[in-house]
DSSP file (Angstrom, degrees, kcal/mol; ACC not computed):
  #  RESIDUE AA STRUCTURE BP1 BP2  ACC     N-H-->O    O-->H-N    N-H-->O    O-->H-N    TCO  KAPPA ALPHA  PHI   PSI    X-CA   Y-CA   Z-CA
    1    1 A X              0   0    0      0, 0.0     2,-0.1     0, 0.0     0, 0.0   0.000 360.0 360.0 360.0 135.8   32.5    0.0   -2.0
    2    2 A X     >  -     0   0    0      1,-0.1     4,-2.0     4,-0.0     5,-0.1  -0.316 360.0 -99.9 -88.9 175.1   32.0   -2.5    0.8
    3    3 A X  H  > S+     0   0    0      1,-0.2     4,-2.6     2,-0.2     5,-0.2   0.882 120.5  52.5 -60.6 -42.0   29.5   -5.5    0.9
    4    4 A X  H  > S+     0   0    0      1,-0.2     4,-2.5     2,-0.2    -1,-0.2   0.938 110.3  47.6 -64.1 -47.2   26.9   -3.6    3.1
    5    5 A X  H  > S+     0   0    0      2,-0.2     4,-2.1     1,-0.2    -1,-0.2   0.891 112.7  50.2 -63.3 -38.9   26.8   -0.6    0.6
    6    6 A X  H  X S+     0   0    0     -4,-2.0     4,-2.7     2,-0.2    -2,-0.2   0.925 110.9  48.9 -63.5 -44.6   26.5   -3.1   -2.4
    7    7 A X  H  X S+     0   0    0     -4,-2.6     4,-2.4     1,-0.2    -2,-0.2   0.894 111.0  50.0 -63.5 -40.4   23.6   -4.9   -0.6
    8    8 A X  H  X S+     0   0    0     -4,-2.5     4,-1.8     2,-0.2    -1,-0.2   0.884 112.1  47.2 -64.9 -38.4   21.9   -1.6    0.1
    9    9 A X  H  X S+     0   0    0     -4,-2.1     4,-2.4     2,-0.2    -2,-0.2   0.901 112.3  51.1 -70.0 -39.7   22.2   -0.5   -3.5
   10   10 A X  H  X S+     0   0    0     -4,-2.7     4,-2.0     1,-0.2    -2,-0.2   0.907 109.6  49.1 -61.5 -42.2   20.9   -3.9   -4.7
   11   11 A X  H  X S+     0   0    0     -4,-2.4     4,-2.2     2,-0.2    -1,-0.2   0.871 110.1  52.0 -66.3 -36.6   17.9   -3.7   -2.4
   12   12 A X  H  X S+     0   0    0     -4,-1.8     4,-2.2     2,-0.2    -2,-0.2   0.913 109.7  48.9 -65.2 -41.2   17.2   -0.2   -3.7
   13   13 A X  H  X S+     0   0    0     -4,-2.4     4,-2.3     2,-0.2    -2,-0.2   0.879 109.4  53.0 -65.9 -36.9   17.3   -1.5   -7.3
   14   14 A X  H  X S+     0   0    0     -4,-2.0     4,-2.3     2,-0.2    -1,-0.2   0.921 109.7  47.8 -60.0 -46.7   15.0   -4.3   -6.4
   15   15 A X  H  X S+     0   0    0     -4,-2.2     4,-2.0     1,-0.2    -2,-0.2   0.899 110.5  52.5 -61.3 -42.4   12.5   -1.9   -4.9
   16   16 A X  H  X S+     0   0    0     -4,-2.2     4,-0.6     1,-0.2    -1,-0.2   0.918 109.5  48.1 -61.8 -43.9   12.7    0.3   -8.0
   17   17 A X  H >X S+     0   0    0     -4,-2.3     3,-0.9     1,-0.2     4,-0.6   0.879 108.6  54.3 -65.3 -37.4   12.0   -2.6  -10.3
   18   18 A X  H >< S+     0   0    0     -4,-2.3     3,-1.1     1,-0.2    -1,-0.2   0.876 101.7  59.4 -61.2 -37.4    9.0   -3.8   -8.3
   19   19 A X  H 3< S+     0   0    0     -4,-2.0    -1,-0.2     1,-0.3    -2,-0.2   0.700 104.3  51.4 -66.2 -16.5    7.5   -0.3   -8.5
   20   20 A X  H << S+     0   0    0     -3,-0.9    -1,-0.3    -4,-0.6    -2,-0.2   0.572  89.9  95.5 -97.6 -11.5    7.5   -0.6  -12.3
   21   21 A X    <<  -     0   0    0     -3,-1.1     3,-0.1    -4,-0.6    42,-0.1  -0.534  58.1-156.5 -81.6 149.1    5.7   -4.0  -12.5
   22   22 A X  S    S+     0   0    0      1,-0.2    41,-2.9    -2,-0.2     2,-0.5   0.882  81.0  39.1 -87.5 -49.8    2.0   -4.2  -13.0
   23   23 A X  E    S-A   62   0A   0     39,-0.2     2,-0.4    40,-0.1    -1,-0.2  -0.911  74.2-160.0-109.2 130.5    1.3   -7.6  -11.5
   24   24 A X  E     -A   61   0A   0     37,-3.2    37,-2.4    -2,-0.5     2,-0.0  -0.844  14.3-127.6-107.5 142.5    3.1   -8.7   -8.4
   25   25 A X  E  >  -A   60   0A   0     -2,-0.4     4,-2.7    35,-0.2     5,-0.2  -0.292  38.0 -98.6 -73.1 171.5    3.6  -12.3   -7.2
   26   26 A X  H  > S+     0   0    0     33,-0.8     4,-2.2     1,-0.2     5,-0.1   0.925 126.4  47.8 -58.3 -44.6    2.6  -13.1   -3.6
   27   27 A X  H  > S+     0   0    0      1,-0.2     4,-2.0     2,-0.2    -1,-0.2   0.896 113.3  47.8 -68.7 -39.3    6.3  -12.8   -2.4
   28   28 A X  H  > S+     0   0    0      2,-0.2     4,-2.9     1,-0.2    -1,-0.2   0.884 109.1  54.3 -70.3 -35.8    6.7   -9.4   -4.3
   29   29 A X  H  X S+     0   0    0     -4,-2.7     4,-2.1     2,-0.2     6,-0.3   0.887 108.5  49.3 -59.0 -41.5    3.4   -8.2   -2.8
   30   30 A X  H  X>S+     0   0    0     -4,-2.2     5,-1.2    -5,-0.2     4,-1.0   0.916 114.9  44.4 -61.9 -43.8    4.8   -9.0    0.7
   31   31 A X  H  <5S+     0   0    0     -4,-2.0     3,-0.2     2,-0.2    -2,-0.2   0.905 112.5  51.5 -67.0 -43.4    7.9   -7.1   -0.2
   32   32 A X  H  <5S+     0   0    0     -4,-2.9    -2,-0.2     1,-0.2    -1,-0.2   0.871 119.9  34.1 -64.6 -38.7    6.1   -4.2   -1.7
   33   33 A X  H  <5S-     0   0    0     -4,-2.1    -1,-0.2    -5,-0.2    -2,-0.2   0.521 101.3-129.0 -95.4  -7.3    3.8   -3.7    1.3
   34   34 A X  T  <5 +     0   0    0     -4,-1.0     2,-0.3     1,-0.2    -3,-0.2   0.766  62.1 139.1  61.4  27.0    6.4   -4.7    3.9
   35   35 A X      < -     0   0    0     -5,-1.2    -1,-0.2    -6,-0.3    -2,-0.1  -0.792  58.5-107.7-102.6 148.5    3.8   -7.1    5.4
   36   36 A X    >>  -     0   0    0     -2,-0.3     4,-2.2     1,-0.1     3,-0.7  -0.442  26.0-119.3 -69.5 142.5    4.7  -10.6    6.6
   37   37 A X  H 3> S+     0   0    0      1,-0.2     4,-2.4     2,-0.2     5,-0.2   0.847 112.6  56.7 -54.4 -36.3    3.5  -13.5    4.4
   38   38 A X  H 3> S+     0   0    0      1,-0.2     4,-1.8     2,-0.2    -1,-0.2   0.916 110.7  44.2 -61.1 -39.8    1.4  -15.0    7.3
   39   39 A X  H <> S+     0   0    0     -3,-0.7     4,-2.6     2,-0.2    -1,-0.2   0.866 111.1  53.0 -71.8 -37.5   -0.5  -11.7    7.5
   40   40 A X  H  X S+     0   0    0     -4,-2.2     4,-2.4     2,-0.2    -1,-0.2   0.874 107.7  51.7 -63.9 -38.5   -0.8  -11.4    3.8
   41   41 A X  H  X S+     0   0    0     -4,-2.4     4,-2.7     2,-0.2    -2,-0.2   0.903 109.9  50.7 -61.1 -43.4   -2.3  -14.9    3.7
   42   42 A X  H  X S+     0   0    0     -4,-1.8     4,-1.7     1,-0.2    -2,-0.2   0.926 111.0  47.7 -61.9 -44.7   -4.8  -13.8    6.3
   43   43 A X  H  <>S+     0   0    0     -4,-2.6     5,-2.9     1,-0.2     6,-0.8   0.888 114.3  45.9 -65.8 -38.7   -5.8  -10.8    4.4
   44   44 A X  H ><5S+     0   0    0     -4,-2.4     3,-1.2     3,-0.2    -2,-0.2   0.895 111.8  51.3 -70.3 -39.4   -6.2  -12.7    1.1
   45   45 A X  H 3<5S+     0   0    0     -4,-2.7    -1,-0.2     1,-0.3    -2,-0.2   0.816 113.0  44.9 -70.2 -28.0   -8.2  -15.5    2.8
   46   46 A X  T 3<5S-     0   0    0     -4,-1.7    -1,-0.3    -5,-0.2    -2,-0.2   0.340 110.8-124.0 -93.3   8.4  -10.6  -13.0    4.4
   47   47 A X  T < 5S+     0   0    0     -3,-1.2    -3,-0.2     1,-0.1    -2,-0.1   0.857  71.4 132.8  52.9  42.1  -10.8  -11.2    1.1
   48   48 A X      < +     0   0    0     -5,-2.9     2,-0.4    -6,-0.2    -4,-0.2   0.494  64.0  48.5 -97.1  -9.5   -9.7   -7.9    2.9
   49   49 A X  S    S-     0   0    0     -6,-0.8     2,-0.2    -9,-0.1    -1,-0.1  -0.998  93.9-106.4-136.3 137.0   -7.1   -7.1    0.2
   50   50 A X        +     0   0    0     -2,-0.4     2,-0.3    15,-0.2    12,-0.2  -0.410  56.3 143.1 -66.7 132.6   -7.5   -7.0   -3.5
   51   51 A X        -     0   0    0     -2,-0.2     2,-0.3    10,-0.1    10,-0.2  -0.952  37.5-130.6-158.0 171.0   -5.9   -9.9   -5.3
   52   52 A X  B     -B   60   0A   0      8,-2.5     8,-2.6    -2,-0.3     2,-0.2  -0.961   7.8-169.0-133.3 148.8   -6.3  -12.4   -8.1
   53   53 A X    >   +     0   0    0     -2,-0.3     3,-1.3     6,-0.2     6,-0.1  -0.691  12.0 177.0-133.1  78.8   -6.0  -16.2   -8.4
   54   54 A X  T 3  S+     0   0    0      4,-0.3    -1,-0.1     1,-0.3     5,-0.1   0.820  85.2  29.0 -58.5 -35.5   -6.0  -16.9  -12.1
   55   55 A X  T 3  S-     0   0    0      3,-0.4    -1,-0.3     0, 0.0     4,-0.1   0.260 117.0-105.4-108.3   9.2   -5.5  -20.6  -11.8
   56   56 A X  S <  S+     0   0    0     -3,-1.3    -2,-0.1     2,-0.3     3,-0.1   0.450 107.2  50.8  86.8  -3.1   -7.3  -20.9   -8.4
   57   57 A X  S    S+     0   0    0      1,-0.2     2,-0.3     0, 0.0    -1,-0.1   0.628  85.8  71.3-132.7 -53.6   -4.1  -21.4   -6.4
   58   58 A X  S    S-     0   0    0      1,-0.1     2,-0.4    -5,-0.0    -3,-0.4  -0.542  71.4-136.8 -80.0 135.3   -1.3  -18.8   -7.0
   59   59 A X        +     0   0    0     -2,-0.3   -33,-0.8    -6,-0.1     2,-0.3  -0.742  23.2 179.1 -99.0 135.0   -1.9  -15.4   -5.7
   60   60 A X  E     -AB  25  52A   0     -8,-2.6    -8,-2.5    -2,-0.4     2,-0.4  -0.926  13.0-149.2-129.4 156.5   -1.2  -12.1   -7.6
   61   61 A X  E     -A   24   0A   0    -37,-2.4   -37,-3.2    -2,-0.3     2,-0.6  -0.975  16.1-131.6-125.7 140.7   -1.6   -8.5   -6.8
   62   62 A X  E  >  -A   23   0A   0     -2,-0.4     4,-2.6   -39,-0.2   -39,-0.2  -0.828  23.0-142.4 -83.9 120.1   -2.3   -5.6   -9.1
   63   63 A X  H  > S+     0   0    0    -41,-2.9     4,-2.2    -2,-0.6     5,-0.2   0.889  97.7  49.5 -59.4 -43.4    0.3   -3.0   -8.0
   64   64 A X  H  > S+     0   0    0    -42,-0.3     4,-2.5     2,-0.2    -1,-0.2   0.890 113.0  46.6 -60.3 -42.4   -2.1    0.0   -8.4
   65   65 A X  H  > S+     0   0    0      2,-0.2     4,-2.6     1,-0.2    -1,-0.2   0.889 111.5  51.9 -66.3 -38.4   -4.9   -1.7   -6.4
   66   66 A X  H  X S+     0   0    0     -4,-2.6     4,-2.2     2,-0.2    -2,-0.2   0.887 109.7  49.7 -66.5 -39.4   -2.4   -2.7   -3.8
   67   67 A X  H  X S+     0   0    0     -4,-2.2     4,-1.9    -5,-0.2    -2,-0.2   0.927 111.6  48.8 -62.3 -48.0   -1.3    1.0   -3.5
   68   68 A X  H  < S+     0   0    0     -4,-2.5     4,-0.3     1,-0.2    -2,-0.2   0.921 110.6  50.8 -59.2 -42.8   -4.9    2.2   -3.2
   69   69 A X  H >< S+     0   0    0     -4,-2.6     3,-1.2     1,-0.2    -1,-0.2   0.914 110.2  49.3 -56.9 -47.6   -5.5   -0.4   -0.6
   70   70 A X  H 3< S+     0   0    0     -4,-2.2    -1,-0.2     1,-0.3    -2,-0.2   0.793 112.2  48.9 -63.5 -31.3   -2.4    0.8    1.4
   71   71 A X  T 3< S+     0   0    0     -4,-1.9     3,-0.3    -3,-0.1    -1,-0.3   0.317  85.4 114.7 -97.0   9.2   -3.5    4.4    1.1
   72   72 A X    <   +     0   0    0     -3,-1.2    -3,-0.0    -4,-0.3    -4,-0.0  -0.312  66.7  33.9 -72.9 162.5   -7.1    3.9    2.3
   73   73 A X  S    S-     0   0    0      1,-0.2    -1,-0.2    -2,-0.0    -4,-0.0   0.906  82.3-161.8  56.8  48.1   -8.3    5.4    5.6
   74   74 A X        -     0   0    0     -3,-0.3     2,-0.6     1,-0.1    -1,-0.2  -0.332  12.0-131.8 -60.1 136.8   -6.1    8.5    5.4
   75   75 A X        -     0   0    0     -2,-0.0    -1,-0.1     1,-0.0     2,-0.1  -0.836  22.1-131.8 -93.1 120.6   -5.6   10.4    8.6
   76   76 A X        -     0   0    0     -2,-0.6     2,-0.1     1,-0.1    -1,-0.0  -0.380  17.8-116.3 -74.2 148.6   -6.2   14.0    8.3
   77   77 A X     >  -     0   0    0      1,-0.1     4,-2.4    -2,-0.1     5,-0.2  -0.359  27.7-110.3 -76.1 159.8   -3.7   16.6    9.6
   78   78 A X  H  > S+     0   0    0      1,-0.2     4,-2.9     2,-0.2     5,-0.2   0.900 121.3  54.7 -56.9 -38.5   -4.8   18.9   12.5
   79   79 A X  H  > S+     0   0    0      1,-0.2     4,-2.0     2,-0.2    -1,-0.2   0.887 106.6  48.9 -64.0 -37.9   -4.7   21.7   10.0
   80   80 A X  H  > S+     0   0    0      2,-0.2     4,-2.6     1,-0.2     5,-0.2   0.924 113.9  47.0 -66.2 -44.5   -7.0   19.9    7.6
   81   81 A X  H  X S+     0   0    0     -4,-2.4     4,-2.7     1,-0.2    -2,-0.2   0.931 113.1  48.1 -62.5 -45.8   -9.5   19.2   10.4
   82   82 A X  H  X S+     0   0    0     -4,-2.9     4,-2.3    -5,-0.2    -1,-0.2   0.887 111.8  50.4 -64.5 -37.9   -9.3   22.8   11.7
   83   83 A X  H  X S+     0   0    0     -4,-2.0     4,-2.4    -5,-0.2    -1,-0.2   0.910 111.6  47.4 -65.2 -43.0   -9.9   24.1    8.1
   84   84 A X  H  X S+     0   0    0     -4,-2.6     4,-2.6     2,-0.2    -2,-0.2   0.891 111.5  51.6 -65.2 -40.3  -12.9   21.9    7.6
   85   85 A X  H  X S+     0   0    0     -4,-2.7     4,-2.7    -5,-0.2    -2,-0.2   0.930 111.0  47.4 -61.9 -45.9  -14.3   22.9   11.0
   86   86 A X  H  X S+     0   0    0     -4,-2.3     4,-2.9     2,-0.2     5,-0.2   0.918 112.4  48.8 -60.6 -46.4  -13.9   26.6   10.1
   87   87 A X  H  X S+     0   0    0     -4,-2.4     4,-2.2     1,-0.2    -1,-0.2   0.902 113.4  47.1 -61.6 -40.7  -15.5   26.1    6.7
   88   88 A X  H  X S+     0   0    0     -4,-2.6     4,-2.4     2,-0.2    -2,-0.2   0.926 112.6  50.0 -66.4 -42.8  -18.5   24.2    8.2
   89   89 A X  H  < S+     0   0    0     -4,-2.7     4,-0.3     1,-0.2    -2,-0.2   0.952 114.2  43.9 -62.3 -48.9  -18.9   26.8   11.0
   90   90 A X  H >< S+     0   0    0     -4,-2.9     3,-0.7     1,-0.2    -1,-0.2   0.878 114.9  49.4 -67.4 -35.6  -18.9   29.7    8.5
   91   91 A X  H 3< S+     0   0    0     -4,-2.2    -1,-0.2    -5,-0.2    -2,-0.2   0.872 119.1  37.8 -67.2 -38.0  -21.2   27.8    6.0
   92   92 A X  T 3< S+     0   0    0     -4,-2.4     2,-0.2    -5,-0.2    -1,-0.2   0.167  83.4 136.1-104.1  16.8  -23.7   26.9    8.8
   93   93 A X    <   -     0   0    0     -3,-0.7     2,-0.4    -4,-0.3    -3,-0.1  -0.461  50.8-134.7 -69.8 131.2  -23.5   30.2   10.7
   94   94 A X              0   0    0     -2,-0.2    -1,-0.1     1,-0.1    -2,-0.1  -0.737 360.0 360.0 -89.6 133.5  -26.9   31.4   11.8
   95   95 A X              0   0    0     -2,-0.4    -1,-0.1     0, 0.0    -2,-0.1   0.475 360.0 360.0 -81.0 360.0  -27.5   35.1   11.2
Protein backbone atom coordinates (compact mmCIF):
# COMPACT_ATOMS: atom_id res chain seq x y z
CA UNK A 1 0.00 0.00 0.00
CA UNK A 2 1.40 3.40 -0.91
CA UNK A 3 1.32 6.62 1.13
CA UNK A 4 -1.66 8.08 -0.76
CA UNK A 5 -3.78 4.99 -0.11
CA UNK A 6 -2.81 5.00 3.56
CA UNK A 7 -3.74 8.68 3.89
CA UNK A 8 -7.10 8.03 2.23
CA UNK A 9 -7.82 5.14 4.60
CA UNK A 10 -6.75 7.24 7.58
CA UNK A 11 -9.07 10.08 6.49
CA UNK A 12 -11.93 7.60 6.11
CA UNK A 13 -11.30 6.26 9.64
CA UNK A 14 -11.24 9.79 11.08
CA UNK A 15 -14.60 10.58 9.44
CA UNK A 16 -16.04 7.33 10.77
CA UNK A 17 -14.90 8.17 14.30
CA UNK A 18 -16.37 11.67 14.04
CA UNK A 19 -19.75 10.25 13.07
CA UNK A 20 -19.84 8.31 16.37
CA UNK A 21 -19.13 11.28 18.66
CA UNK A 22 -22.00 13.14 20.31
CA UNK A 23 -20.25 16.45 20.99
CA UNK A 24 -17.88 17.89 18.41
CA UNK A 25 -15.22 20.52 18.97
CA UNK A 26 -15.16 23.55 16.69
CA UNK A 27 -12.48 21.98 14.49
CA UNK A 28 -14.38 18.68 14.31
CA UNK A 29 -17.57 20.58 13.45
CA UNK A 30 -15.78 22.27 10.56
CA UNK A 31 -14.47 18.92 9.36
CA UNK A 32 -17.85 17.24 9.77
CA UNK A 33 -19.73 19.91 7.79
CA UNK A 34 -16.88 20.60 5.34
CA UNK A 35 -17.23 24.31 6.12
CA UNK A 36 -14.28 26.64 6.51
CA UNK A 37 -13.53 27.89 10.04
CA UNK A 38 -14.10 31.53 9.07
CA UNK A 39 -17.61 30.70 7.83
CA UNK A 40 -18.36 28.59 10.91
CA UNK A 41 -17.33 31.51 13.13
CA UNK A 42 -19.68 33.74 11.14
CA UNK A 43 -22.53 31.25 11.59
CA UNK A 44 -21.93 30.88 15.33
CA UNK A 45 -21.57 34.61 15.96
CA UNK A 46 -24.84 35.31 14.11
CA UNK A 47 -26.49 32.42 16.00
CA UNK A 48 -27.42 30.83 12.65
CA UNK A 49 -26.14 27.38 13.60
CA UNK A 50 -26.87 25.45 16.83
CA UNK A 51 -23.85 25.40 19.12
CA UNK A 52 -22.83 25.51 22.79
CA UNK A 53 -20.28 27.52 24.75
CA UNK A 54 -20.18 25.84 28.17
CA UNK A 55 -17.43 28.08 29.53
CA UNK A 56 -18.31 31.09 27.41
CA UNK A 57 -15.41 30.75 25.01
CA UNK A 58 -14.88 27.28 23.53
CA UNK A 59 -17.45 26.26 20.89
CA UNK A 60 -18.98 22.79 20.72
CA UNK A 61 -21.59 21.26 18.43
CA UNK A 62 -24.15 18.54 19.09
CA UNK A 63 -23.66 16.19 16.13
CA UNK A 64 -27.38 15.41 15.75
CA UNK A 65 -28.35 19.10 15.82
CA UNK A 66 -25.60 19.82 13.31
CA UNK A 67 -26.98 17.09 11.03
CA UNK A 68 -30.50 18.52 11.34
CA UNK A 69 -29.18 21.98 10.52
CA UNK A 70 -27.34 20.66 7.45
CA UNK A 71 -30.47 18.88 6.20
CA UNK A 72 -32.89 21.80 6.57
CA UNK A 73 -34.49 23.41 3.51
CA UNK A 74 -34.73 20.17 1.60
CA UNK A 75 -35.22 20.61 -2.13
CA UNK A 76 -38.03 18.45 -3.45
CA UNK A 77 -37.58 16.38 -6.58
CA UNK A 78 -39.65 17.07 -9.69
CA UNK A 79 -41.51 13.83 -9.04
CA UNK A 80 -42.41 14.92 -5.47
CA UNK A 81 -43.68 18.30 -6.72
CA UNK A 82 -45.72 16.72 -9.50
CA UNK A 83 -47.21 14.19 -7.10
CA UNK A 84 -48.18 16.93 -4.64
CA UNK A 85 -49.69 19.01 -7.44
CA UNK A 86 -51.75 16.05 -8.66
CA UNK A 87 -52.95 15.27 -5.12
CA UNK A 88 -53.89 18.92 -4.57
CA UNK A 89 -55.71 19.10 -7.90
CA UNK A 90 -57.69 15.92 -7.26
CA UNK A 91 -58.52 16.98 -3.70
CA UNK A 92 -59.70 20.46 -4.72
CA UNK A 93 -61.39 19.50 -7.96
CA UNK A 94 -64.75 21.19 -8.38
CA UNK A 95 -67.54 18.92 -9.50
